mmCIF entry with sequence, helices, sheets and N, C-alpha, C, O atoms, coordinates in Angstrom:
data_MODEL
# 
_entry.id   MODEL 
# 
_entity.id                         1 
_entity.type                       polymer 
_entity.pdbx_number_of_molecules   1 
# 
_entity_poly.entity_id                      1 
_entity_poly.type                           'polypeptide(L)' 
_entity_poly.nstd_linkage                   no 
_entity_poly.nstd_monomer                   no 
_entity_poly.pdbx_seq_one_letter_code       MMSVETIEEQIAELDNASFSKLRDWFVEFDKSRWDKQIEADSNAGKLDFLISPCVS 
_entity_poly.pdbx_seq_one_letter_code_can   MMSVETIEEQIAELDNASFSKLRDWFVEFDKSRWDKQIEADSNAGKLDFLISPCVS 
_entity_poly.pdbx_strand_id                 A 
# 
loop_
_entity_poly_seq.entity_id 
_entity_poly_seq.num 
_entity_poly_seq.mon_id 
_entity_poly_seq.hetero 
1 1  MET n 
1 2  MET n 
1 3  SER n 
1 4  VAL n 
1 5  GLU n 
1 6  THR n 
1 7  ILE n 
1 8  GLU n 
1 9  GLU n 
1 10 GLN n 
1 11 ILE n 
1 12 ALA n 
1 13 GLU n 
1 14 LEU n 
1 15 ASP n 
1 16 ASN n 
1 17 ALA n 
1 18 SER n 
1 19 PHE n 
1 20 SER n 
1 21 LYS n 
1 22 LEU n 
1 23 ARG n 
1 24 ASP n 
1 25 TRP n 
1 26 PHE n 
1 27 VAL n 
1 28 GLU n 
1 29 PHE n 
1 30 ASP n 
1 31 LYS n 
1 32 SER n 
1 33 ARG n 
1 34 TRP n 
1 35 ASP n 
1 36 LYS n 
1 37 GLN n 
1 38 ILE n 
1 39 GLU n 
1 40 ALA n 
1 41 ASP n 
1 42 SER n 
1 43 ASN n 
1 44 ALA n 
1 45 GLY n 
1 46 LYS n 
1 47 LEU n 
1 48 ASP n 
1 49 PHE n 
1 50 LEU n 
1 51 ILE n 
1 52 SER n 
1 53 PRO n 
1 54 CYS n 
1 55 VAL n 
1 56 SER n 
# 
_struct_asym.id          A 
_struct_asym.entity_id   1 
# 
loop_
_struct_conf.conf_type_id 
_struct_conf.id 
_struct_conf.pdbx_PDB_helix_id 
_struct_conf.beg_label_comp_id 
_struct_conf.beg_label_asym_id 
_struct_conf.beg_label_seq_id 
_struct_conf.pdbx_beg_PDB_ins_code 
_struct_conf.end_label_comp_id 
_struct_conf.end_label_asym_id 
_struct_conf.end_label_seq_id 
_struct_conf.pdbx_end_PDB_ins_code 
_struct_conf.beg_auth_comp_id 
_struct_conf.beg_auth_asym_id 
_struct_conf.beg_auth_seq_id 
_struct_conf.end_auth_comp_id 
_struct_conf.end_auth_asym_id 
_struct_conf.end_auth_seq_id 
_struct_conf.pdbx_PDB_helix_class 
_struct_conf.details 
_struct_conf.pdbx_PDB_helix_length 
HELX_P HELX_P1 AA1 VAL A 4  ? ALA A 12 ? VAL A 4  ALA A 12 1 ? 9  
HELX_P HELX_P2 AA2 ASN A 16 ? ASN A 43 ? ASN A 16 ASN A 43 1 ? 28 
HELX_P HELX_P3 AA3 ASP A 48 ? LEU A 50 ? ASP A 48 LEU A 50 5 ? 3  
# 
_struct_conf_type.id          HELX_P 
_struct_conf_type.criteria    ? 
_struct_conf_type.reference   ? 
# 
loop_
_atom_site.group_PDB 
_atom_site.id 
_atom_site.type_symbol 
_atom_site.label_atom_id 
_atom_site.label_alt_id 
_atom_site.label_comp_id 
_atom_site.label_asym_id 
_atom_site.label_entity_id 
_atom_site.label_seq_id 
_atom_site.pdbx_PDB_ins_code 
_atom_site.Cartn_x 
_atom_site.Cartn_y 
_atom_site.Cartn_z 
_atom_site.occupancy 
_atom_site.B_iso_or_equiv 
_atom_site.pdbx_formal_charge 
_atom_site.auth_seq_id 
_atom_site.auth_comp_id 
_atom_site.auth_asym_id 
_atom_site.auth_atom_id 
_atom_site.pdbx_PDB_model_num 
ATOM 1   N N  . MET A 1 1  ? -7.030  19.508  2.408   1.00 0.00 ? 1  MET A N  1 
ATOM 2   C CA . MET A 1 1  ? -6.959  18.094  2.694   1.00 0.00 ? 1  MET A CA 1 
ATOM 3   C C  . MET A 1 1  ? -7.387  17.864  4.141   1.00 0.00 ? 1  MET A C  1 
ATOM 4   O O  . MET A 1 1  ? -7.104  18.668  5.029   1.00 0.00 ? 1  MET A O  1 
ATOM 5   N N  . MET A 1 2  ? -8.074  16.749  4.352   1.00 0.00 ? 2  MET A N  1 
ATOM 6   C CA . MET A 1 2  ? -8.518  16.406  5.698   1.00 0.00 ? 2  MET A CA 1 
ATOM 7   C C  . MET A 1 2  ? -7.368  15.879  6.531   1.00 0.00 ? 2  MET A C  1 
ATOM 8   O O  . MET A 1 2  ? -6.418  15.302  6.003   1.00 0.00 ? 2  MET A O  1 
ATOM 9   N N  . SER A 1 3  ? -7.456  16.078  7.815   1.00 0.00 ? 3  SER A N  1 
ATOM 10  C CA . SER A 1 3  ? -6.452  15.530  8.717   1.00 0.00 ? 3  SER A CA 1 
ATOM 11  C C  . SER A 1 3  ? -6.724  14.037  8.932   1.00 0.00 ? 3  SER A C  1 
ATOM 12  O O  . SER A 1 3  ? -7.841  13.559  8.732   1.00 0.00 ? 3  SER A O  1 
ATOM 13  N N  . VAL A 1 4  ? -5.704  13.332  9.332   1.00 0.00 ? 4  VAL A N  1 
ATOM 14  C CA . VAL A 1 4  ? -5.850  11.900  9.612   1.00 0.00 ? 4  VAL A CA 1 
ATOM 15  C C  . VAL A 1 4  ? -6.883  11.693  10.711  1.00 0.00 ? 4  VAL A C  1 
ATOM 16  O O  . VAL A 1 4  ? -7.669  10.747  10.659  1.00 0.00 ? 4  VAL A O  1 
ATOM 17  N N  . GLU A 1 5  ? -6.881  12.563  11.688  1.00 0.00 ? 5  GLU A N  1 
ATOM 18  C CA . GLU A 1 5  ? -7.834  12.433  12.794  1.00 0.00 ? 5  GLU A CA 1 
ATOM 19  C C  . GLU A 1 5  ? -9.272  12.538  12.287  1.00 0.00 ? 5  GLU A C  1 
ATOM 20  O O  . GLU A 1 5  ? -10.143 11.795  12.738  1.00 0.00 ? 5  GLU A O  1 
ATOM 21  N N  . THR A 1 6  ? -9.524  13.453  11.355  1.00 0.00 ? 6  THR A N  1 
ATOM 22  C CA . THR A 1 6  ? -10.870 13.612  10.795  1.00 0.00 ? 6  THR A CA 1 
ATOM 23  C C  . THR A 1 6  ? -11.275 12.363  10.023  1.00 0.00 ? 6  THR A C  1 
ATOM 24  O O  . THR A 1 6  ? -12.407 11.895  10.136  1.00 0.00 ? 6  THR A O  1 
ATOM 25  N N  . ILE A 1 7  ? -10.352 11.832  9.247   1.00 0.00 ? 7  ILE A N  1 
ATOM 26  C CA . ILE A 1 7  ? -10.627 10.613  8.487   1.00 0.00 ? 7  ILE A CA 1 
ATOM 27  C C  . ILE A 1 7  ? -10.912 9.450   9.435   1.00 0.00 ? 7  ILE A C  1 
ATOM 28  O O  . ILE A 1 7  ? -11.840 8.674   9.208   1.00 0.00 ? 7  ILE A O  1 
ATOM 29  N N  . GLU A 1 8  ? -10.119 9.331   10.491  1.00 0.00 ? 8  GLU A N  1 
ATOM 30  C CA . GLU A 1 8  ? -10.349 8.270   11.477  1.00 0.00 ? 8  GLU A CA 1 
ATOM 31  C C  . GLU A 1 8  ? -11.734 8.382   12.101  1.00 0.00 ? 8  GLU A C  1 
ATOM 32  O O  . GLU A 1 8  ? -12.424 7.377   12.270  1.00 0.00 ? 8  GLU A O  1 
ATOM 33  N N  . GLU A 1 9  ? -12.137 9.595   12.441  1.00 0.00 ? 9  GLU A N  1 
ATOM 34  C CA . GLU A 1 9  ? -13.464 9.805   13.038  1.00 0.00 ? 9  GLU A CA 1 
ATOM 35  C C  . GLU A 1 9  ? -14.564 9.403   12.071  1.00 0.00 ? 9  GLU A C  1 
ATOM 36  O O  . GLU A 1 9  ? -15.553 8.785   12.466  1.00 0.00 ? 9  GLU A O  1 
ATOM 37  N N  . GLN A 1 10 ? -14.389 9.756   10.799  1.00 0.00 ? 10 GLN A N  1 
ATOM 38  C CA . GLN A 1 10 ? -15.413 9.408   9.811   1.00 0.00 ? 10 GLN A CA 1 
ATOM 39  C C  . GLN A 1 10 ? -15.466 7.904   9.573   1.00 0.00 ? 10 GLN A C  1 
ATOM 40  O O  . GLN A 1 10 ? -16.547 7.344   9.390   1.00 0.00 ? 10 GLN A O  1 
ATOM 41  N N  . ILE A 1 11 ? -14.328 7.255   9.573   1.00 0.00 ? 11 ILE A N  1 
ATOM 42  C CA . ILE A 1 11 ? -14.295 5.792   9.415   1.00 0.00 ? 11 ILE A CA 1 
ATOM 43  C C  . ILE A 1 11 ? -15.004 5.130   10.587  1.00 0.00 ? 11 ILE A C  1 
ATOM 44  O O  . ILE A 1 11 ? -15.755 4.173   10.398  1.00 0.00 ? 11 ILE A O  1 
ATOM 45  N N  . ALA A 1 12 ? -14.773 5.625   11.785  1.00 0.00 ? 12 ALA A N  1 
ATOM 46  C CA . ALA A 1 12 ? -15.397 5.046   12.979  1.00 0.00 ? 12 ALA A CA 1 
ATOM 47  C C  . ALA A 1 12 ? -16.921 5.133   12.928  1.00 0.00 ? 12 ALA A C  1 
ATOM 48  O O  . ALA A 1 12 ? -17.610 4.356   13.589  1.00 0.00 ? 12 ALA A O  1 
ATOM 49  N N  . GLU A 1 13 ? -17.442 6.062   12.158  1.00 0.00 ? 13 GLU A N  1 
ATOM 50  C CA . GLU A 1 13 ? -18.896 6.246   12.060  1.00 0.00 ? 13 GLU A CA 1 
ATOM 51  C C  . GLU A 1 13 ? -19.545 5.400   10.965  1.00 0.00 ? 13 GLU A C  1 
ATOM 52  O O  . GLU A 1 13 ? -20.771 5.386   10.848  1.00 0.00 ? 13 GLU A O  1 
ATOM 53  N N  . LEU A 1 14 ? -18.750 4.697   10.164  1.00 0.00 ? 14 LEU A N  1 
ATOM 54  C CA . LEU A 1 14 ? -19.300 3.900   9.069   1.00 0.00 ? 14 LEU A CA 1 
ATOM 55  C C  . LEU A 1 14 ? -20.081 2.699   9.591   1.00 0.00 ? 14 LEU A C  1 
ATOM 56  O O  . LEU A 1 14 ? -19.741 2.120   10.623  1.00 0.00 ? 14 LEU A O  1 
ATOM 57  N N  . ASP A 1 15 ? -21.136 2.333   8.858   1.00 0.00 ? 15 ASP A N  1 
ATOM 58  C CA . ASP A 1 15 ? -21.832 1.090   9.185   1.00 0.00 ? 15 ASP A CA 1 
ATOM 59  C C  . ASP A 1 15 ? -20.966 -0.082  8.713   1.00 0.00 ? 15 ASP A C  1 
ATOM 60  O O  . ASP A 1 15 ? -19.983 0.116   8.000   1.00 0.00 ? 15 ASP A O  1 
ATOM 61  N N  . ASN A 1 16 ? -21.327 -1.278  9.105   1.00 0.00 ? 16 ASN A N  1 
ATOM 62  C CA . ASN A 1 16 ? -20.504 -2.454  8.808   1.00 0.00 ? 16 ASN A CA 1 
ATOM 63  C C  . ASN A 1 16 ? -20.295 -2.668  7.314   1.00 0.00 ? 16 ASN A C  1 
ATOM 64  O O  . ASN A 1 16 ? -19.182 -2.974  6.884   1.00 0.00 ? 16 ASN A O  1 
ATOM 65  N N  . ALA A 1 17 ? -21.346 -2.513  6.520   1.00 0.00 ? 17 ALA A N  1 
ATOM 66  C CA . ALA A 1 17 ? -21.227 -2.729  5.081   1.00 0.00 ? 17 ALA A CA 1 
ATOM 67  C C  . ALA A 1 17 ? -20.284 -1.707  4.452   1.00 0.00 ? 17 ALA A C  1 
ATOM 68  O O  . ALA A 1 17 ? -19.451 -2.065  3.618   1.00 0.00 ? 17 ALA A O  1 
ATOM 69  N N  . SER A 1 18 ? -20.404 -0.458  4.836   1.00 0.00 ? 18 SER A N  1 
ATOM 70  C CA . SER A 1 18 ? -19.532 0.583   4.297   1.00 0.00 ? 18 SER A CA 1 
ATOM 71  C C  . SER A 1 18 ? -18.093 0.388   4.749   1.00 0.00 ? 18 SER A C  1 
ATOM 72  O O  . SER A 1 18 ? -17.159 0.597   3.975   1.00 0.00 ? 18 SER A O  1 
ATOM 73  N N  . PHE A 1 19 ? -17.919 -0.012  6.003   1.00 0.00 ? 19 PHE A N  1 
ATOM 74  C CA . PHE A 1 19 ? -16.570 -0.257  6.507   1.00 0.00 ? 19 PHE A CA 1 
ATOM 75  C C  . PHE A 1 19 ? -15.914 -1.411  5.745   1.00 0.00 ? 19 PHE A C  1 
ATOM 76  O O  . PHE A 1 19 ? -14.735 -1.340  5.398   1.00 0.00 ? 19 PHE A O  1 
ATOM 77  N N  . SER A 1 20 ? -16.670 -2.456  5.490   1.00 0.00 ? 20 SER A N  1 
ATOM 78  C CA . SER A 1 20 ? -16.149 -3.600  4.752   1.00 0.00 ? 20 SER A CA 1 
ATOM 79  C C  . SER A 1 20 ? -15.737 -3.188  3.342   1.00 0.00 ? 20 SER A C  1 
ATOM 80  O O  . SER A 1 20 ? -14.679 -3.587  2.856   1.00 0.00 ? 20 SER A O  1 
ATOM 81  N N  . LYS A 1 21 ? -16.569 -2.395  2.695   1.00 0.00 ? 21 LYS A N  1 
ATOM 82  C CA . LYS A 1 21 ? -16.257 -1.910  1.351   1.00 0.00 ? 21 LYS A CA 1 
ATOM 83  C C  . LYS A 1 21 ? -14.998 -1.047  1.370   1.00 0.00 ? 21 LYS A C  1 
ATOM 84  O O  . LYS A 1 21 ? -14.152 -1.173  0.484   1.00 0.00 ? 21 LYS A O  1 
ATOM 85  N N  . LEU A 1 22 ? -14.864 -0.180  2.357   1.00 0.00 ? 22 LEU A N  1 
ATOM 86  C CA . LEU A 1 22 ? -13.671 0.658   2.494   1.00 0.00 ? 22 LEU A CA 1 
ATOM 87  C C  . LEU A 1 22 ? -12.436 -0.192  2.738   1.00 0.00 ? 22 LEU A C  1 
ATOM 88  O O  . LEU A 1 22 ? -11.389 0.045   2.136   1.00 0.00 ? 22 LEU A O  1 
ATOM 89  N N  . ARG A 1 23 ? -12.548 -1.173  3.611   1.00 0.00 ? 23 ARG A N  1 
ATOM 90  C CA . ARG A 1 23 ? -11.419 -2.053  3.920   1.00 0.00 ? 23 ARG A CA 1 
ATOM 91  C C  . ARG A 1 23 ? -10.947 -2.784  2.677   1.00 0.00 ? 23 ARG A C  1 
ATOM 92  O O  . ARG A 1 23 ? -9.746  -2.862  2.417   1.00 0.00 ? 23 ARG A O  1 
ATOM 93  N N  . ASP A 1 24 ? -11.893 -3.325  1.901   1.00 0.00 ? 24 ASP A N  1 
ATOM 94  C CA . ASP A 1 24 ? -11.531 -4.038  0.677   1.00 0.00 ? 24 ASP A CA 1 
ATOM 95  C C  . ASP A 1 24 ? -10.850 -3.105  -0.318  1.00 0.00 ? 24 ASP A C  1 
ATOM 96  O O  . ASP A 1 24 ? -9.854  -3.472  -0.942  1.00 0.00 ? 24 ASP A O  1 
ATOM 97  N N  . TRP A 1 25 ? -11.391 -1.898  -0.461  1.00 0.00 ? 25 TRP A N  1 
ATOM 98  C CA . TRP A 1 25 ? -10.785 -0.912  -1.360  1.00 0.00 ? 25 TRP A CA 1 
ATOM 99  C C  . TRP A 1 25 ? -9.374  -0.575  -0.895  1.00 0.00 ? 25 TRP A C  1 
ATOM 100 O O  . TRP A 1 25 ? -8.453  -0.497  -1.708  1.00 0.00 ? 25 TRP A O  1 
ATOM 101 N N  . PHE A 1 26 ? -9.202  -0.373  0.415   1.00 0.00 ? 26 PHE A N  1 
ATOM 102 C CA . PHE A 1 26 ? -7.906  0.037   0.934   1.00 0.00 ? 26 PHE A CA 1 
ATOM 103 C C  . PHE A 1 26 ? -6.852  -1.051  0.746   1.00 0.00 ? 26 PHE A C  1 
ATOM 104 O O  . PHE A 1 26 ? -5.702  -0.752  0.422   1.00 0.00 ? 26 PHE A O  1 
ATOM 105 N N  . VAL A 1 27 ? -7.232  -2.287  0.943   1.00 0.00 ? 27 VAL A N  1 
ATOM 106 C CA . VAL A 1 27 ? -6.294  -3.395  0.748   1.00 0.00 ? 27 VAL A CA 1 
ATOM 107 C C  . VAL A 1 27 ? -5.808  -3.404  -0.696  1.00 0.00 ? 27 VAL A C  1 
ATOM 108 O O  . VAL A 1 27 ? -4.608  -3.527  -0.942  1.00 0.00 ? 27 VAL A O  1 
ATOM 109 N N  . GLU A 1 28 ? -6.722  -3.276  -1.650  1.00 0.00 ? 28 GLU A N  1 
ATOM 110 C CA . GLU A 1 28 ? -6.337  -3.258  -3.061  1.00 0.00 ? 28 GLU A CA 1 
ATOM 111 C C  . GLU A 1 28 ? -5.492  -2.031  -3.392  1.00 0.00 ? 28 GLU A C  1 
ATOM 112 O O  . GLU A 1 28 ? -4.528  -2.129  -4.151  1.00 0.00 ? 28 GLU A O  1 
ATOM 113 N N  . PHE A 1 29 ? -5.843  -0.884  -2.832  1.00 0.00 ? 29 PHE A N  1 
ATOM 114 C CA . PHE A 1 29 ? -5.092  0.349   -3.037  1.00 0.00 ? 29 PHE A CA 1 
ATOM 115 C C  . PHE A 1 29 ? -3.671  0.201   -2.498  1.00 0.00 ? 29 PHE A C  1 
ATOM 116 O O  . PHE A 1 29 ? -2.711  0.613   -3.147  1.00 0.00 ? 29 PHE A O  1 
ATOM 117 N N  . ASP A 1 30 ? -3.542  -0.385  -1.319  1.00 0.00 ? 30 ASP A N  1 
ATOM 118 C CA . ASP A 1 30 ? -2.234  -0.591  -0.702  1.00 0.00 ? 30 ASP A CA 1 
ATOM 119 C C  . ASP A 1 30 ? -1.388  -1.543  -1.540  1.00 0.00 ? 30 ASP A C  1 
ATOM 120 O O  . ASP A 1 30 ? -0.198  -1.300  -1.741  1.00 0.00 ? 30 ASP A O  1 
ATOM 121 N N  . LYS A 1 31 ? -1.986  -2.617  -2.027  1.00 0.00 ? 31 LYS A N  1 
ATOM 122 C CA . LYS A 1 31 ? -1.264  -3.562  -2.886  1.00 0.00 ? 31 LYS A CA 1 
ATOM 123 C C  . LYS A 1 31 ? -0.760  -2.871  -4.147  1.00 0.00 ? 31 LYS A C  1 
ATOM 124 O O  . LYS A 1 31 ? 0.369   -3.098  -4.579  1.00 0.00 ? 31 LYS A O  1 
ATOM 125 N N  . SER A 1 32 ? -1.596  -2.034  -4.727  1.00 0.00 ? 32 SER A N  1 
ATOM 126 C CA . SER A 1 32 ? -1.219  -1.320  -5.945  1.00 0.00 ? 32 SER A CA 1 
ATOM 127 C C  . SER A 1 32 ? -0.040  -0.386  -5.703  1.00 0.00 ? 32 SER A C  1 
ATOM 128 O O  . SER A 1 32 ? 0.883   -0.323  -6.515  1.00 0.00 ? 32 SER A O  1 
ATOM 129 N N  . ARG A 1 33 ? -0.069  0.337   -4.593  1.00 0.00 ? 33 ARG A N  1 
ATOM 130 C CA . ARG A 1 33 ? 1.041   1.234   -4.255  1.00 0.00 ? 33 ARG A CA 1 
ATOM 131 C C  . ARG A 1 33 ? 2.328   0.441   -4.024  1.00 0.00 ? 33 ARG A C  1 
ATOM 132 O O  . ARG A 1 33 ? 3.404   0.866   -4.445  1.00 0.00 ? 33 ARG A O  1 
ATOM 133 N N  . TRP A 1 34 ? 2.220   -0.698  -3.363  1.00 0.00 ? 34 TRP A N  1 
ATOM 134 C CA . TRP A 1 34 ? 3.378   -1.547  -3.098  1.00 0.00 ? 34 TRP A CA 1 
ATOM 135 C C  . TRP A 1 34 ? 3.962   -2.041  -4.424  1.00 0.00 ? 34 TRP A C  1 
ATOM 136 O O  . TRP A 1 34 ? 5.175   -2.001  -4.626  1.00 0.00 ? 34 TRP A O  1 
ATOM 137 N N  . ASP A 1 35 ? 3.093   -2.506  -5.322  1.00 0.00 ? 35 ASP A N  1 
ATOM 138 C CA . ASP A 1 35 ? 3.553   -2.988  -6.621  1.00 0.00 ? 35 ASP A CA 1 
ATOM 139 C C  . ASP A 1 35 ? 4.280   -1.891  -7.392  1.00 0.00 ? 35 ASP A C  1 
ATOM 140 O O  . ASP A 1 35 ? 5.316   -2.148  -8.005  1.00 0.00 ? 35 ASP A O  1 
ATOM 141 N N  . LYS A 1 36 ? 3.754   -0.687  -7.368  1.00 0.00 ? 36 LYS A N  1 
ATOM 142 C CA . LYS A 1 36 ? 4.386   0.440   -8.067  1.00 0.00 ? 36 LYS A CA 1 
ATOM 143 C C  . LYS A 1 36 ? 5.747   0.758   -7.451  1.00 0.00 ? 36 LYS A C  1 
ATOM 144 O O  . LYS A 1 36 ? 6.689   1.078   -8.176  1.00 0.00 ? 36 LYS A O  1 
ATOM 145 N N  . GLN A 1 37 ? 5.863   0.676   -6.134  1.00 0.00 ? 37 GLN A N  1 
ATOM 146 C CA . GLN A 1 37 ? 7.136   0.952   -5.475  1.00 0.00 ? 37 GLN A CA 1 
ATOM 147 C C  . GLN A 1 37 ? 8.168   -0.112  -5.813  1.00 0.00 ? 37 GLN A C  1 
ATOM 148 O O  . GLN A 1 37 ? 9.327   0.204   -6.080  1.00 0.00 ? 37 GLN A O  1 
ATOM 149 N N  . ILE A 1 38 ? 7.749   -1.376  -5.801  1.00 0.00 ? 38 ILE A N  1 
ATOM 150 C CA . ILE A 1 38 ? 8.660   -2.466  -6.151  1.00 0.00 ? 38 ILE A CA 1 
ATOM 151 C C  . ILE A 1 38 ? 9.132   -2.296  -7.597  1.00 0.00 ? 38 ILE A C  1 
ATOM 152 O O  . ILE A 1 38 ? 10.314  -2.476  -7.889  1.00 0.00 ? 38 ILE A O  1 
ATOM 153 N N  . GLU A 1 39 ? 8.220   -1.955  -8.492  1.00 0.00 ? 39 GLU A N  1 
ATOM 154 C CA . GLU A 1 39 ? 8.590   -1.762  -9.892  1.00 0.00 ? 39 GLU A CA 1 
ATOM 155 C C  . GLU A 1 39 ? 9.583   -0.606  -10.040 1.00 0.00 ? 39 GLU A C  1 
ATOM 156 O O  . GLU A 1 39 ? 10.566  -0.721  -10.772 1.00 0.00 ? 39 GLU A O  1 
ATOM 157 N N  . ALA A 1 40 ? 9.330   0.503   -9.350  1.00 0.00 ? 40 ALA A N  1 
ATOM 158 C CA . ALA A 1 40 ? 10.237  1.654   -9.408  1.00 0.00 ? 40 ALA A CA 1 
ATOM 159 C C  . ALA A 1 40 ? 11.605  1.288   -8.858  1.00 0.00 ? 40 ALA A C  1 
ATOM 160 O O  . ALA A 1 40 ? 12.625  1.652   -9.444  1.00 0.00 ? 40 ALA A O  1 
ATOM 161 N N  . ASP A 1 41 ? 11.639  0.573   -7.741  1.00 0.00 ? 41 ASP A N  1 
ATOM 162 C CA . ASP A 1 41 ? 12.910  0.152   -7.152  1.00 0.00 ? 41 ASP A CA 1 
ATOM 163 C C  . ASP A 1 41 ? 13.656  -0.794  -8.089  1.00 0.00 ? 41 ASP A C  1 
ATOM 164 O O  . ASP A 1 41 ? 14.875  -0.697  -8.232  1.00 0.00 ? 41 ASP A O  1 
ATOM 165 N N  . SER A 1 42 ? 12.930  -1.701  -8.720  1.00 0.00 ? 42 SER A N  1 
ATOM 166 C CA . SER A 1 42 ? 13.543  -2.632  -9.654  1.00 0.00 ? 42 SER A CA 1 
ATOM 167 C C  . SER A 1 42 ? 14.124  -1.889  -10.852 1.00 0.00 ? 42 SER A C  1 
ATOM 168 O O  . SER A 1 42 ? 15.254  -2.150  -11.263 1.00 0.00 ? 42 SER A O  1 
ATOM 169 N N  . ASN A 1 43 ? 13.356  -0.971  -11.405 1.00 0.00 ? 43 ASN A N  1 
ATOM 170 C CA . ASN A 1 43 ? 13.822  -0.197  -12.555 1.00 0.00 ? 43 ASN A CA 1 
ATOM 171 C C  . ASN A 1 43 ? 15.040  0.661   -12.204 1.00 0.00 ? 43 ASN A C  1 
ATOM 172 O O  . ASN A 1 43 ? 15.875  0.937   -13.066 1.00 0.00 ? 43 ASN A O  1 
ATOM 173 N N  . ALA A 1 44 ? 15.138  1.074   -10.958 1.00 0.00 ? 44 ALA A N  1 
ATOM 174 C CA . ALA A 1 44 ? 16.267  1.897   -10.514 1.00 0.00 ? 44 ALA A CA 1 
ATOM 175 C C  . ALA A 1 44 ? 17.481  1.048   -10.121 1.00 0.00 ? 44 ALA A C  1 
ATOM 176 O O  . ALA A 1 44 ? 18.521  1.587   -9.744  1.00 0.00 ? 44 ALA A O  1 
ATOM 177 N N  . GLY A 1 45 ? 17.347  -0.267  -10.208 1.00 0.00 ? 45 GLY A N  1 
ATOM 178 C CA . GLY A 1 45 ? 18.464  -1.147  -9.887  1.00 0.00 ? 45 GLY A CA 1 
ATOM 179 C C  . GLY A 1 45 ? 18.638  -1.434  -8.407  1.00 0.00 ? 45 GLY A C  1 
ATOM 180 O O  . GLY A 1 45 ? 19.625  -2.051  -8.006  1.00 0.00 ? 45 GLY A O  1 
ATOM 181 N N  . LYS A 1 46 ? 17.689  -0.993  -7.589  1.00 0.00 ? 46 LYS A N  1 
ATOM 182 C CA . LYS A 1 46 ? 17.820  -1.171  -6.146  1.00 0.00 ? 46 LYS A CA 1 
ATOM 183 C C  . LYS A 1 46 ? 17.662  -2.623  -5.698  1.00 0.00 ? 46 LYS A C  1 
ATOM 184 O O  . LYS A 1 46 ? 18.025  -2.973  -4.576  1.00 0.00 ? 46 LYS A O  1 
ATOM 185 N N  . LEU A 1 47 ? 17.127  -3.452  -6.566  1.00 0.00 ? 47 LEU A N  1 
ATOM 186 C CA . LEU A 1 47 ? 16.901  -4.852  -6.195  1.00 0.00 ? 47 LEU A CA 1 
ATOM 187 C C  . LEU A 1 47 ? 17.853  -5.802  -6.912  1.00 0.00 ? 47 LEU A C  1 
ATOM 188 O O  . LEU A 1 47 ? 17.719  -7.022  -6.815  1.00 0.00 ? 47 LEU A O  1 
ATOM 189 N N  . ASP A 1 48 ? 18.807  -5.235  -7.628  1.00 0.00 ? 48 ASP A N  1 
ATOM 190 C CA . ASP A 1 48 ? 19.739  -6.067  -8.390  1.00 0.00 ? 48 ASP A CA 1 
ATOM 191 C C  . ASP A 1 48 ? 20.503  -7.057  -7.504  1.00 0.00 ? 48 ASP A C  1 
ATOM 192 O O  . ASP A 1 48 ? 20.862  -8.145  -7.954  1.00 0.00 ? 48 ASP A O  1 
ATOM 193 N N  . PHE A 1 49 ? 20.746  -6.684  -6.266  1.00 0.00 ? 49 PHE A N  1 
ATOM 194 C CA . PHE A 1 49 ? 21.471  -7.585  -5.370  1.00 0.00 ? 49 PHE A CA 1 
ATOM 195 C C  . PHE A 1 49 ? 20.735  -8.899  -5.155  1.00 0.00 ? 49 PHE A C  1 
ATOM 196 O O  . PHE A 1 49 ? 21.346  -9.892  -4.761  1.00 0.00 ? 49 PHE A O  1 
ATOM 197 N N  . LEU A 1 50 ? 19.437  -8.915  -5.408  1.00 0.00 ? 50 LEU A N  1 
ATOM 198 C CA . LEU A 1 50 ? 18.663  -10.141 -5.222  1.00 0.00 ? 50 LEU A CA 1 
ATOM 199 C C  . LEU A 1 50 ? 18.937  -11.174 -6.322  1.00 0.00 ? 50 LEU A C  1 
ATOM 200 O O  . LEU A 1 50 ? 18.725  -12.371 -6.127  1.00 0.00 ? 50 LEU A O  1 
ATOM 201 N N  . ILE A 1 51 ? 19.406  -10.697 -7.472  1.00 0.00 ? 51 ILE A N  1 
ATOM 202 C CA . ILE A 1 51 ? 19.646  -11.617 -8.586  1.00 0.00 ? 51 ILE A CA 1 
ATOM 203 C C  . ILE A 1 51 ? 21.119  -11.794 -8.889  1.00 0.00 ? 51 ILE A C  1 
ATOM 204 O O  . ILE A 1 51 ? 21.484  -12.601 -9.744  1.00 0.00 ? 51 ILE A O  1 
ATOM 205 N N  . SER A 1 52 ? 21.953  -11.062 -8.213  1.00 0.00 ? 52 SER A N  1 
ATOM 206 C CA . SER A 1 52 ? 23.387  -11.201 -8.411  1.00 0.00 ? 52 SER A CA 1 
ATOM 207 C C  . SER A 1 52 ? 23.885  -12.486 -7.762  1.00 0.00 ? 52 SER A C  1 
ATOM 208 O O  . SER A 1 52 ? 23.414  -12.864 -6.688  1.00 0.00 ? 52 SER A O  1 
ATOM 209 N N  . PRO A 1 53 ? 24.833  -13.158 -8.408  1.00 0.00 ? 53 PRO A N  1 
ATOM 210 C CA . PRO A 1 53 ? 25.369  -14.385 -7.797  1.00 0.00 ? 53 PRO A CA 1 
ATOM 211 C C  . PRO A 1 53 ? 26.111  -14.063 -6.498  1.00 0.00 ? 53 PRO A C  1 
ATOM 212 O O  . PRO A 1 53 ? 26.765  -13.027 -6.372  1.00 0.00 ? 53 PRO A O  1 
ATOM 213 N N  . CYS A 1 54 ? 25.992  -14.949 -5.572  1.00 0.00 ? 54 CYS A N  1 
ATOM 214 C CA . CYS A 1 54 ? 26.682  -14.802 -4.297  1.00 0.00 ? 54 CYS A CA 1 
ATOM 215 C C  . CYS A 1 54 ? 28.155  -15.133 -4.491  1.00 0.00 ? 54 CYS A C  1 
ATOM 216 O O  . CYS A 1 54 ? 28.506  -16.082 -5.192  1.00 0.00 ? 54 CYS A O  1 
ATOM 217 N N  . VAL A 1 55 ? 28.989  -14.355 -3.873  1.00 0.00 ? 55 VAL A N  1 
ATOM 218 C CA . VAL A 1 55 ? 30.421  -14.594 -3.942  1.00 0.00 ? 55 VAL A CA 1 
ATOM 219 C C  . VAL A 1 55 ? 30.882  -15.107 -2.584  1.00 0.00 ? 55 VAL A C  1 
ATOM 220 O O  . VAL A 1 55 ? 30.673  -14.452 -1.563  1.00 0.00 ? 55 VAL A O  1 
ATOM 221 N N  . SER A 1 56 ? 31.502  -16.271 -2.574  1.00 0.00 ? 56 SER A N  1 
ATOM 222 C CA . SER A 1 56 ? 31.961  -16.870 -1.324  1.00 0.00 ? 56 SER A CA 1 
ATOM 223 C C  . SER A 1 56 ? 33.410  -16.594 -1.108  1.00 0.00 ? 56 SER A C  1 
ATOM 224 O O  . SER A 1 56 ? 33.977  -17.021 -0.102  1.00 0.00 ? 56 SER A O  1 
# 
């Protein structure tokens, strides 16, 4: 596996069109990972407090 530093160097060398394409891909990839984490947390009951009635 490549190091983060190597990936950063390669990204810095991209032309504008390639960088834009990478950025768009990464945003969608990040959203997908976030959605999967939220779903896993919900299925595990970690978010149940959000729907439980408040007790005063």
